[in-house]
C-alpha positions in Angstrom: 166.0 -2.6 21.0 163.1 -3.4 23.3 162.8 -2.5 26.7 160.6 -4.3 29.4 157.3 -2.7 27.4 157.3 -4.5 24.5 158.9 -7.6 26.0 156.0 -8.3 28.6 153.8 -7.7 26.2 155.4 -9.9 23.9 155.6 -12.6 26.0 151.4 -12.4 27.2 151.1 -12.4 23.4 152.8 -15.8 23.3 155.3 -14.1 21.3 159.4 -13.3 22.1 160.5 -11.6 25.5 158.6 -11.0 29.2 159.8 -13.0 32.4 158.0 -16.3 33.2 158.0 -16.6 37.1 158.1 -20.2 38.9 154.1 -20.5 38.4 154.5 -19.7 34.7 152.9 -16.4 34.6 154.2 -13.9 32.0 155.6 -10.9 34.2 157.3 -7.3 33.4 161.0 -6.7 33.7 161.3 -3.5 35.8 160.6 -0.4 34.1 163.6 0.8 32.0 164.4 4.4 32.2 163.3 7.3 35.1 161.7 10.6 34.1 164.8 13.2 34.6 162.7 16.1 33.3 159.0 17.7 32.8 157.0 20.6 31.0 153.5 20.2 31.7 152.8 23.4 29.4 154.6 21.3 25.9 154.1 17.9 27.6 157.4 16.9 26.7 159.4 14.6 28.9 162.8 13.6 29.7 163.7 10.5 30.2 167.2 8.6 31.3 167.7 4.8 29.5 169.0 3.2 33.1 171.4 0.7 31.3 173.1 2.9 28.5 172.5 6.7 30.5 171.5 8.4 27.4 168.2 10.4 27.4 165.5 10.3 25.1 162.4 12.9 25.4 158.5 11.6 24.6 155.4 13.8 24.2 152.5 13.5 27.3 149.0 14.6 27.0 148.6 17.2 29.8 146.5 15.0 31.9 149.6 12.1 31.7 152.3 15.5 32.0 150.7 16.3 34.8 150.2 12.8 36.9 154.0 12.3 36.0 156.8 13.2 38.5 160.8 13.6 38.3 162.9 10.1 39.4 159.6 7.7 38.7 160.3 5.3 36.4 158.9 3.9 33.4 158.8 1.3 30.1 159.8 2.5 26.8 160.0 0.8 23.6 162.7 2.1 21.4 162.4 0.1 18.5 159.1 0.5 15.7 156.8 1.4 18.0 158.6 4.5 20.2 156.1 4.3 22.7 156.6 5.2 26.7 153.9 4.2 29.8 153.9 4.0 33.2 152.7 0.5 32.7 154.2 -2.2 30.2 150.2 -2.7 29.1 149.5 0.3 28.6 152.1 2.7 26.6 150.9 6.5 26.8 153.2 8.3 24.7 154.9 8.6 22.2 159.4 8.5 21.9 160.9 11.9 19.9 162.8 11.8 17.2 
């Protein structure tokens, strides 16, 4: 299942996914998930998928984790890549099993 981070990247690359605006430009869908908890000491961040209500965890580096905030919306790829990012073009973090 692809969340907007992958859909936007694939759309920009001419592959499946992404959204096209009236000018024919690829645009990202809104973020799919919201951060619910952050442990800056361990870098473990918990987020909730807005569509399903399920929570998941991802690991962020200390500088990235310290810049995140509870309630912040993020993009996630729940497929093979298993990545999360604040922007669709720049995934920073790995989803934990």
